[in-house]
C-alpha positions, 0 to 999 in steps of 0.5 A: 501500500502506499505511504502518500496520495496526490490527488488534485480537485478543480473547484469552480465560483458559482456564475452568480454569487460567492463561493465553489458550487462543488465544495461539497466534492473537496469534503467526500474526495477528502473523507475517502482518504481517510476512510482507507487510512489515510489523511491530508497532510499538505492541501495548496491552491492555485487560481485561475480566471476564466475567460469562458461562456459562464467565467466564473474564478478557478481553483486548483486543490493538490492535496497530498494524502499520508497512510496514518 
């Protein structure tokens, strides 16, 4: 079994208002790894502005999970 797992998720801002429309996806990923015996060791983010239809900023979250 791996000692570390690295995963990425892209958080998309809502078209209207503030906040991420898929924040629950991030929570689900963290909980799924916890069930497998991993804990969140490190998280880093990078943001980019979308110029396509619908706009909204994007945040790329990279997470490192460590086996307990």
